[in-house]
C-alpha positions, 0 to 999 in steps of 0.5 A: 633640600639636597646639599651641593655635594649630594646633588653633584653625586646624583648628577654624576650617576645620571651622566654615567648611566646615560652614556653607558660608562659604567665602572669596570666590572659592572657588566659585559666583558669586564665581568669575565676573563680568560682561563688559563691566564698568561698561557700560550695556546694554539687554536686549530680547526676541528673536523668542521672545515673552514668554508667560504662562499662567494662569486668571482667573475659572476661564477659561484665559488666555494672554498674549503680549507682543511687546516687553520691554526692560530697561535697566541697568548691569553692575557693576564686579565682580559678577553682578547688573544692576539695572534703572536704569528700570522695564522696558517690556512692551508689544504684549500681547494675550490668548487671550480677545481682549483687548488687555493693559496691563502696568505695571511699577514699582520701588516695592519694589525694582529689577528685576534680571538675576542670574547664578550661573554661565556657564550659569545666570541669573535674572530677579528681580521685586520685590514687586508689581513689575507689574500686568496688565489686559485690555480684555476683562476691564475695570477690575474685574480687575487682576492683581498680579505677585509680590504677596507678595514678590520673585519669582525666575524661574530661567533658562538662559544662553547665554554665547556669544550672551548670551541669557537664557531663562526656560522654564515658570517659575511666577510668583506672581500675585493679583487686586488688593485692588480687583478683583472677579475671581478668578485662579490663584495662579501663572502660567507664564512663558516669556521670552527676552532678548538683551543689547546690547552682549552680556553674558557671564560671565567668570572673576573671576581 
């Protein structure tokens, strides 16, 4: 028969395995860290411009922005970069003929770039992390991005080039409380960011 001590140890292993509470470093993001550590980086848009598609007042609209910049510092040991200042999104126009303004904020938390493996990442937008307006639509229509809570846009990651790519990800949107326009509940976003200095995912061992 097994001793009481051995039975307890086996029971603990079963509980840990059943709940997925593996020891740090066993699998997933804890296996990795970002390199270089503790370094200020700038993630900026590549030649593939940010695009977002949705509908406003029933009309299809495509927004294109030529400049996106996110600045932050890689952690000493970890996989998340928090934006140190509000990201900038400029050079925006839309398919209705308007010149657009995107204002970002961190009132409800920081914008983040997060990695889960050498091939997978995400752009994390805090609740109400940005607003969109168009000269074509006027002051009566302001669209809030991620109106109800944090939005996580899944992305692929090229560990050789340090490029994060968001492809056709659903982004929650809604008119502001003072707007008289209507909008689809989601927009589809495409975005590609390249980091300088180049960020890569390396083993945490």
